PDB file with one MODEL, atoms N, CA, C and O in Angstrom:
MODEL        1
ATOM      1  N   UNK A   1     100.640  97.538  91.911  1.00  0.00           N
ATOM      2  CA  UNK A   1      99.556  97.055  91.099  1.00  0.00           C
ATOM      3  C   UNK A   1      98.421  98.079  91.157  1.00  0.00           C
ATOM      4  O   UNK A   1      97.980  98.479  92.235  1.00  0.00           O
ATOM      5  N   UNK A   2      97.973  98.484  90.007  1.00  0.00           N
ATOM      6  CA  UNK A   2      96.918  99.489  89.935  1.00  0.00           C
ATOM      7  C   UNK A   2      95.547  98.828  89.998  1.00  0.00           C
ATOM      8  O   UNK A   2      95.395  97.641  89.712  1.00  0.00           O
ATOM      9  N   UNK A   3      94.555  99.626  90.380  1.00  0.00           N
ATOM     10  CA  UNK A   3      93.201  99.109  90.517  1.00  0.00           C
ATOM     11  C   UNK A   3      92.683  98.566  89.189  1.00  0.00           C
ATOM     12  O   UNK A   3      91.963  97.567  89.171  1.00  0.00           O
ATOM     13  N   UNK A   4      93.030  99.196  88.103  1.00  0.00           N
ATOM     14  CA  UNK A   4      92.588  98.721  86.787  1.00  0.00           C
ATOM     15  C   UNK A   4      93.113  97.315  86.514  1.00  0.00           C
ATOM     16  O   UNK A   4      92.400  96.470  85.972  1.00  0.00           O
ATOM     17  N   UNK A   5      94.364  97.074  86.894  1.00  0.00           N
ATOM     18  CA  UNK A   5      94.956  95.758  86.692  1.00  0.00           C
ATOM     19  C   UNK A   5      94.262  94.717  87.563  1.00  0.00           C
ATOM     20  O   UNK A   5      94.037  93.587  87.128  1.00  0.00           O
ATOM     21  N   UNK A   6      93.923  95.098  88.790  1.00  0.00           N
ATOM     22  CA  UNK A   6      93.278  94.172  89.708  1.00  0.00           C
ATOM     23  C   UNK A   6      91.871  93.845  89.226  1.00  0.00           C
ATOM     24  O   UNK A   6      91.446  92.693  89.313  1.00  0.00           O
ATOM     25  N   UNK A   7      91.147  94.825  88.724  1.00  0.00           N
ATOM     26  CA  UNK A   7      89.782  94.593  88.251  1.00  0.00           C
ATOM     27  C   UNK A   7      89.751  93.648  87.046  1.00  0.00           C
ATOM     28  O   UNK A   7      88.736  92.997  86.800  1.00  0.00           O
ATOM     29  N   UNK A   8      90.845  93.567  86.300  1.00  0.00           N
ATOM     30  CA  UNK A   8      90.900  92.706  85.118  1.00  0.00           C
ATOM     31  C   UNK A   8      91.107  91.239  85.483  1.00  0.00           C
ATOM     32  O   UNK A   8      90.948  90.366  84.629  1.00  0.00           O
ATOM     33  N   UNK A   9      91.461  90.953  86.737  1.00  0.00           N
ATOM     34  CA  UNK A   9      91.728  89.581  87.151  1.00  0.00           C
ATOM     35  C   UNK A   9      90.434  88.856  87.512  1.00  0.00           C
ATOM     36  O   UNK A   9      89.453  89.473  87.927  1.00  0.00           O
ATOM     37  N   UNK A  10      90.455  87.543  87.345  1.00  0.00           N
ATOM     38  CA  UNK A  10      89.310  86.720  87.730  1.00  0.00           C
ATOM     39  C   UNK A  10      89.329  86.528  89.250  1.00  0.00           C
ATOM     40  O   UNK A  10      90.353  86.778  89.886  1.00  0.00           O
ATOM     41  N   UNK A  11      88.217  86.089  89.839  1.00  0.00           N
ATOM     42  CA  UNK A  11      88.194  85.868  91.291  1.00  0.00           C
ATOM     43  C   UNK A  11      89.257  84.884  91.773  1.00  0.00           C
ATOM     44  O   UNK A  11      89.836  85.073  92.843  1.00  0.00           O
ATOM     45  N   UNK A  12      89.515  83.842  90.997  1.00  0.00           N
ATOM     46  CA  UNK A  12      90.552  82.882  91.389  1.00  0.00           C
ATOM     47  C   UNK A  12      91.935  83.522  91.352  1.00  0.00           C
ATOM     48  O   UNK A  12      92.767  83.270  92.223  1.00  0.00           O
ATOM     49  N   UNK A  13      92.172  84.340  90.352  1.00  0.00           N
ATOM     50  CA  UNK A  13      93.455  85.034  90.251  1.00  0.00           C
ATOM     51  C   UNK A  13      93.613  86.034  91.390  1.00  0.00           C
ATOM     52  O   UNK A  13      94.718  86.224  91.897  1.00  0.00           O
ATOM     53  N   UNK A  14      92.527  86.670  91.794  1.00  0.00           N
ATOM     54  CA  UNK A  14      92.576  87.609  92.914  1.00  0.00           C
ATOM     55  C   UNK A  14      92.966  86.890  94.207  1.00  0.00           C
ATOM     56  O   UNK A  14      93.796  87.382  94.971  1.00  0.00           O
ATOM     57  N   UNK A  15      92.365  85.731  94.444  1.00  0.00           N
ATOM     58  CA  UNK A  15      92.690  84.964  95.642  1.00  0.00           C
ATOM     59  C   UNK A  15      94.151  84.535  95.632  1.00  0.00           C
ATOM     60  O   UNK A  15      94.830  84.579  96.658  1.00  0.00           O
ATOM     61  N   UNK A  16      94.623  84.123  94.474  1.00  0.00           N
ATOM     62  CA  UNK A  16      96.017  83.696  94.337  1.00  0.00           C
ATOM     63  C   UNK A  16      96.973  84.860  94.596  1.00  0.00           C
ATOM     64  O   UNK A  16      97.974  84.704  95.294  1.00  0.00           O
ATOM     65  N   UNK A  17      96.663  86.012  94.036  1.00  0.00           N
ATOM     66  CA  UNK A  17      97.491  87.196  94.213  1.00  0.00           C
ATOM     67  C   UNK A  17      97.484  87.652  95.671  1.00  0.00           C
ATOM     68  O   UNK A  17      98.514  88.071  96.200  1.00  0.00           O
ATOM     69  N   UNK A  18      96.328  87.570  96.313  1.00  0.00           N
ATOM     70  CA  UNK A  18      96.205  87.942  97.715  1.00  0.00           C
ATOM     71  C   UNK A  18      97.078  87.046  98.586  1.00  0.00           C
ATOM     72  O   UNK A  18      97.778  87.529  99.475  1.00  0.00           O
ATOM     73  N   UNK A  19      97.036  85.759  98.334  1.00  0.00           N
ATOM     74  CA  UNK A  19      97.858  84.817  99.089  1.00  0.00           C
ATOM     75  C   UNK A  19      99.340  85.104  98.882  1.00  0.00           C
ATOM     76  O   UNK A  19     100.123  85.076  99.832  1.00  0.00           O
ATOM     77  N   UNK A  20      99.719  85.376  97.651  1.00  0.00           N
ATOM     78  CA  UNK A  20     101.118  85.676  97.336  1.00  0.00           C
ATOM     79  C   UNK A  20     101.591  86.920  98.082  1.00  0.00           C
ATOM     80  O   UNK A  20     102.694  86.940  98.630  1.00  0.00           O
ATOM     81  N   UNK A  21     100.760  87.949  98.102  1.00  0.00           N
ATOM     82  CA  UNK A  21     101.132  89.186  98.775  1.00  0.00           C
ATOM     83  C   UNK A  21     101.212  89.016 100.288  1.00  0.00           C
ATOM     84  O   UNK A  21     102.080  89.604 100.933  1.00  0.00           O
ATOM     85  N   UNK A  22     100.325  88.226 100.852  1.00  0.00           N
ATOM     86  CA  UNK A  22     100.368  87.984 102.294  1.00  0.00           C
ATOM     87  C   UNK A  22     101.659  87.269 102.684  1.00  0.00           C
ATOM     88  O   UNK A  22     102.270  87.585 103.705  1.00  0.00           O
ATOM     89  N   UNK A  23     102.066  86.306 101.865  1.00  0.00           N
ATOM     90  CA  UNK A  23     103.328  85.609 102.114  1.00  0.00           C
ATOM     91  C   UNK A  23     104.506  86.569 102.003  1.00  0.00           C
ATOM     92  O   UNK A  23     105.455  86.503 102.784  1.00  0.00           O
ATOM     93  N   UNK A  24     104.428  87.469 101.012  1.00  0.00           N
ATOM     94  CA  UNK A  24     105.508  88.436 100.820  1.00  0.00           C
ATOM     95  C   UNK A  24     105.629  89.364 102.024  1.00  0.00           C
ATOM     96  O   UNK A  24     106.738  89.639 102.482  1.00  0.00           O
ATOM     97  N   UNK A  25     104.502  89.849 102.540  1.00  0.00           N
ATOM     98  CA  UNK A  25     104.530  90.729 103.708  1.00  0.00           C
ATOM     99  C   UNK A  25     105.103  89.987 104.910  1.00  0.00           C
ATOM    100  O   UNK A  25     105.877  90.549 105.684  1.00  0.00           O
ATOM    101  N   UNK A  26     104.722  88.736 105.061  1.00  0.00           N
ATOM    102  CA  UNK A  26     105.249  87.920 106.149  1.00  0.00           C
ATOM    103  C   UNK A  26     106.770  87.834 106.075  1.00  0.00           C
ATOM    104  O   UNK A  26     107.462  88.041 107.072  1.00  0.00           O
ATOM    105  N   UNK A  27     107.282  87.527 104.889  1.00  0.00           N
ATOM    106  CA  UNK A  27     108.730  87.412 104.702  1.00  0.00           C
ATOM    107  C   UNK A  27     109.431  88.761 104.878  1.00  0.00           C
ATOM    108  O   UNK A  27     110.520  88.828 105.448  1.00  0.00           O
ATOM    109  N   UNK A  28     108.807  89.826 104.391  1.00  0.00           N
ATOM    110  CA  UNK A  28     109.405  91.152 104.540  1.00  0.00           C
ATOM    111  C   UNK A  28     109.499  91.552 106.002  1.00  0.00           C
ATOM    112  O   UNK A  28     110.474  92.185 106.408  1.00  0.00           O
ATOM    113  N   UNK A  29     108.509  91.196 106.793  1.00  0.00           N
ATOM    114  CA  UNK A  29     108.544  91.520 108.217  1.00  0.00           C
ATOM    115  C   UNK A  29     109.686  90.793 108.910  1.00  0.00           C
ATOM    116  O   UNK A  29     110.333  91.358 109.792  1.00  0.00           O
ATOM    117  N   UNK A  30     109.942  89.549 108.523  1.00  0.00           N
ATOM    118  CA  UNK A  30     111.070  88.817 109.091  1.00  0.00           C
ATOM    119  C   UNK A  30     112.393  89.460 108.688  1.00  0.00           C
ATOM    120  O   UNK A  30     113.307  89.583 109.503  1.00  0.00           O
ATOM    121  N   UNK A  31     112.484  89.866 107.431  1.00  0.00           N
ATOM    122  CA  UNK A  31     113.697  90.522 106.970  1.00  0.00           C
ATOM    123  C   UNK A  31     113.926  91.827 107.723  1.00  0.00           C
ATOM    124  O   UNK A  31     115.059  92.159 108.071  1.00  0.00           O
ATOM    125  N   UNK A  32     112.851  92.563 107.972  1.00  0.00           N
ATOM    126  CA  UNK A  32     112.969  93.830 108.678  1.00  0.00           C
ATOM    127  C   UNK A  32     113.446  93.593 110.113  1.00  0.00           C
ATOM    128  O   UNK A  32     114.300  94.322 110.618  1.00  0.00           O
ATOM    129  N   UNK A  33     112.893  92.577 110.757  1.00  0.00           N
ATOM    130  CA  UNK A  33     113.279  92.266 112.131  1.00  0.00           C
ATOM    131  C   UNK A  33     114.743  91.843 112.214  1.00  0.00           C
ATOM    132  O   UNK A  33     115.423  92.120 113.202  1.00  0.00           O
ATOM    133  N   UNK A  34     115.215  91.177 111.180  1.00  0.00           N
ATOM    134  CA  UNK A  34     116.604  90.709 111.160  1.00  0.00           C
ATOM    135  C   UNK A  34     117.565  91.784 110.663  1.00  0.00           C
ATOM    136  O   UNK A  34     118.782  91.597 110.688  1.00  0.00           O
ATOM    137  N   UNK A  35     117.013  92.909 110.212  1.00  0.00           N
ATOM    138  CA  UNK A  35     117.863  93.986 109.714  1.00  0.00           C
ATOM    139  C   UNK A  35     118.399  93.746 108.322  1.00  0.00           C
ATOM    140  O   UNK A  35     119.395  94.354 107.930  1.00  0.00           O
ATOM    141  N   UNK A  36     117.761  92.874 107.568  1.00  0.00           N
ATOM    142  CA  UNK A  36     118.234  92.537 106.231  1.00  0.00           C
ATOM    143  C   UNK A  36     117.422  93.200 105.123  1.00  0.00           C
ATOM    144  O   UNK A  36     117.749  93.057 103.945  1.00  0.00           O
ATOM    145  N   UNK A  37     116.368  93.923 105.490  1.00  0.00           N
ATOM    146  CA  UNK A  37     115.486  94.513 104.487  1.00  0.00           C
ATOM    147  C   UNK A  37     116.110  95.775 103.904  1.00  0.00           C
ATOM    148  O   UNK A  37     116.443  96.709 104.634  1.00  0.00           O
ATOM    149  N   UNK A  38     116.263  95.792 102.590  1.00  0.00           N
ATOM    150  CA  UNK A  38     116.865  96.947 101.921  1.00  0.00           C
ATOM    151  C   UNK A  38     115.800  97.956 101.495  1.00  0.00           C
ATOM    152  O   UNK A  38     115.991  99.162 101.656  1.00  0.00           O
ATOM    153  N   UNK A  39     114.684  97.473 100.955  1.00  0.00           N
ATOM    154  CA  UNK A  39     113.645  98.358 100.450  1.00  0.00           C
ATOM    155  C   UNK A  39     112.471  98.361 101.429  1.00  0.00           C
ATOM    156  O   UNK A  39     111.548  97.557 101.299  1.00  0.00           O
ATOM    157  N   UNK A  40     112.509  99.258 102.398  1.00  0.00           N
ATOM    158  CA  UNK A  40     111.468  99.290 103.431  1.00  0.00           C
ATOM    159  C   UNK A  40     110.130  99.747 102.877  1.00  0.00           C
ATOM    160  O   UNK A  40     109.090  99.427 103.454  1.00  0.00           O
ATOM    161  N   UNK A  41     110.126 100.473 101.791  1.00  0.00           N
ATOM    162  CA  UNK A  41     108.875 100.944 101.192  1.00  0.00           C
ATOM    163  C   UNK A  41     108.069  99.793 100.606  1.00  0.00           C
ATOM    164  O   UNK A  41     106.862  99.932 100.410  1.00  0.00           O
ATOM    165  N   UNK A  42     108.695  98.677 100.326  1.00  0.00           N
ATOM    166  CA  UNK A  42     107.992  97.536  99.732  1.00  0.00           C
ATOM    167  C   UNK A  42     106.940  96.976 100.686  1.00  0.00           C
ATOM    168  O   UNK A  42     105.905  96.479 100.242  1.00  0.00           O
ATOM    169  N   UNK A  43     107.198  97.053 101.996  1.00  0.00           N
ATOM    170  CA  UNK A  43     106.235  96.554 102.978  1.00  0.00           C
ATOM    171  C   UNK A  43     104.936  97.345 102.850  1.00  0.00           C
ATOM    172  O   UNK A  43     103.853  96.764 102.772  1.00  0.00           O
ATOM    173  N   UNK A  44     105.048  98.647 102.829  1.00  0.00           N
ATOM    174  CA  UNK A  44     103.871  99.510 102.714  1.00  0.00           C
ATOM    175  C   UNK A  44     103.145  99.286 101.396  1.00  0.00           C
ATOM    176  O   UNK A  44     101.916  99.234 101.358  1.00  0.00           O
ATOM    177  N   UNK A  45     103.902  99.154 100.325  1.00  0.00           N
ATOM    178  CA  UNK A  45     103.321  98.948  99.005  1.00  0.00           C
ATOM    179  C   UNK A  45     102.551  97.619  98.948  1.00  0.00           C
ATOM    180  O   UNK A  45     101.459  97.558  98.383  1.00  0.00           O
ATOM    181  N   UNK A  46     103.114  96.575  99.524  1.00  0.00           N
ATOM    182  CA  UNK A  46     102.462  95.265  99.519  1.00  0.00           C
ATOM    183  C   UNK A  46     101.185  95.301 100.357  1.00  0.00           C
ATOM    184  O   UNK A  46     100.172  94.720  99.968  1.00  0.00           O
ATOM    185  N   UNK A  47     101.229  95.979 101.505  1.00  0.00           N
ATOM    186  CA  UNK A  47     100.036  96.080 102.344  1.00  0.00           C
ATOM    187  C   UNK A  47      98.922  96.837 101.634  1.00  0.00           C
ATOM    188  O   UNK A  47      97.749  96.483 101.757  1.00  0.00           O
ATOM    189  N   UNK A  48      99.278  97.860 100.905  1.00  0.00           N
ATOM    190  CA  UNK A  48      98.275  98.616 100.157  1.00  0.00           C
ATOM    191  C   UNK A  48      97.705  97.791  99.010  1.00  0.00           C
ATOM    192  O   UNK A  48      96.516  97.886  98.703  1.00  0.00           O
ATOM    193  N   UNK A  49      98.547  96.987  98.380  1.00  0.00           N
ATOM    194  CA  UNK A  49      98.056  96.099  97.317  1.00  0.00           C
ATOM    195  C   UNK A  49      97.065  95.082  97.882  1.00  0.00           C
ATOM    196  O   UNK A  49      96.065  94.761  97.240  1.00  0.00           O
ATOM    197  N   UNK A  50      97.345  94.576  99.088  1.00  0.00           N
ATOM    198  CA  UNK A  50      96.433  93.640  99.743  1.00  0.00           C
ATOM    199  C   UNK A  50      95.088  94.316  99.978  1.00  0.00           C
ATOM    200  O   UNK A  50      94.037  93.740  99.694  1.00  0.00           O
ATOM    201  N   UNK A  51      95.125  95.535 100.496  1.00  0.00           N
ATOM    202  CA  UNK A  51      93.886  96.270 100.756  1.00  0.00           C
ATOM    203  C   UNK A  51      93.125  96.533  99.460  1.00  0.00           C
ATOM    204  O   UNK A  51      91.898  96.436  99.428  1.00  0.00           O
ATOM    205  N   UNK A  52      93.842  96.863  98.406  1.00  0.00           N
ATOM    206  CA  UNK A  52      93.218  97.141  97.108  1.00  0.00           C
ATOM    207  C   UNK A  52      92.524  95.885  96.578  1.00  0.00           C
ATOM    208  O   UNK A  52      91.404  95.957  96.073  1.00  0.00           O
ATOM    209  N   UNK A  53      93.184  94.749  96.693  1.00  0.00           N
ATOM    210  CA  UNK A  53      92.604  93.496  96.218  1.00  0.00           C
ATOM    211  C   UNK A  53      91.361  93.141  97.034  1.00  0.00           C
ATOM    212  O   UNK A  53      90.335  92.750  96.477  1.00  0.00           O
ATOM    213  N   UNK A  54      91.461  93.280  98.351  1.00  0.00           N
ATOM    214  CA  UNK A  54      90.307  92.968  99.195  1.00  0.00           C
ATOM    215  C   UNK A  54      89.122  93.875  98.875  1.00  0.00           C
ATOM    216  O   UNK A  54      87.978  93.421  98.851  1.00  0.00           O
ATOM    217  N   UNK A  55      89.391  95.135  98.634  1.00  0.00           N
ATOM    218  CA  UNK A  55      88.327  96.081  98.307  1.00  0.00           C
ATOM    219  C   UNK A  55      87.633  95.681  97.015  1.00  0.00           C
ATOM    220  O   UNK A  55      86.404  95.677  96.946  1.00  0.00           O
ATOM    221  N   UNK A  56      88.398  95.350  96.006  1.00  0.00           N
ATOM    222  CA  UNK A  56      87.824  94.993  94.714  1.00  0.00           C
ATOM    223  C   UNK A  56      87.100  93.656  94.790  1.00  0.00           C
ATOM    224  O   UNK A  56      86.068  93.472  94.143  1.00  0.00           O
ATOM    225  N   UNK A  57      87.630  92.722  95.573  1.00  0.00           N
ATOM    226  CA  UNK A  57      86.938  91.449  95.759  1.00  0.00           C
ATOM    227  C   UNK A  57      85.573  91.688  96.416  1.00  0.00           C
ATOM    228  O   UNK A  57      84.581  91.061  96.043  1.00  0.00           O
ATOM    229  N   UNK A  58      85.532  92.584  97.381  1.00  0.00           N
ATOM    230  CA  UNK A  58      84.266  92.881  98.050  1.00  0.00           C
ATOM    231  C   UNK A  58      83.301  93.578  97.097  1.00  0.00           C
ATOM    232  O   UNK A  58      82.110  93.270  97.089  1.00  0.00           O
ATOM    233  N   UNK A  59      83.803  94.511  96.296  1.00  0.00           N
ATOM    234  CA  UNK A  59      82.953  95.186  95.317  1.00  0.00           C
ATOM    235  C   UNK A  59      82.334  94.176  94.356  1.00  0.00           C
ATOM    236  O   UNK A  59      81.144  94.241  94.046  1.00  0.00           O
ATOM    237  N   UNK A  60      83.155  93.249  93.895  1.00  0.00           N
ATOM    238  CA  UNK A  60      82.669  92.256  92.941  1.00  0.00           C
ATOM    239  C   UNK A  60      81.647  91.314  93.573  1.00  0.00           C
ATOM    240  O   UNK A  60      80.673  90.932  92.925  1.00  0.00           O
ATOM    241  N   UNK A  61      81.863  90.942  94.826  1.00  0.00           N
ATOM    242  CA  UNK A  61      80.917  90.038  95.485  1.00  0.00           C
ATOM    243  C   UNK A  61      79.590  90.746  95.753  1.00  0.00           C
ATOM    244  O   UNK A  61      78.533  90.120  95.676  1.00  0.00           O
ATOM    245  N   UNK A  62      79.629  92.025  96.062  1.00  0.00           N
ATOM    246  CA  UNK A  62      78.398  92.774  96.300  1.00  0.00           C
ATOM    247  C   UNK A  62      77.655  93.020  94.999  1.00  0.00           C
ATOM    248  O   UNK A  62      76.427  93.111  95.003  1.00  0.00           O
ATOM    249  N   UNK A  63      78.366  93.129  93.890  1.00  0.00           N
ATOM    250  CA  UNK A  63      77.732  93.358  92.599  1.00  0.00           C
ATOM    251  C   UNK A  63      76.962  92.125  92.130  1.00  0.00           C
ATOM    252  O   UNK A  63      75.977  92.239  91.400  1.00  0.00           O
ATOM    253  N   UNK A  64      77.418  90.953  92.553  1.00  0.00           N
ATOM    254  CA  UNK A  64      76.777  89.702  92.151  1.00  0.00           C
ATOM    255  C   UNK A  64      75.476  89.465  92.887  1.00  0.00           C
ATOM    256  O   UNK A  64      74.601  88.762  92.383  1.00  0.00           O
ATOM    257  N   UNK A  65      75.331  90.040  94.073  1.00  0.00           N
ATOM    258  CA  UNK A  65      74.114  89.782  94.858  1.00  0.00           C
ATOM    259  C   UNK A  65      73.063  90.825  94.636  1.00  0.00           C
ATOM    260  O   UNK A  65      71.984  90.749  95.223  1.00  0.00           O
TER     261      UNK A  65
ENDMDL
END
């Protein structure tokens, strides 16, 4: 997910997407521990998406104040 796409989302959509990604990382970590994970790069990509969303959420909250 690119930053431009994230900036186009509403705050509620950002929270929803953040929750979805956190659940995905949780499940991916279990798959990795069990040796069932095929795409190991997805863990890194999901973590970076989480960071990107948090950064943009913070930017938006600071812009409002």
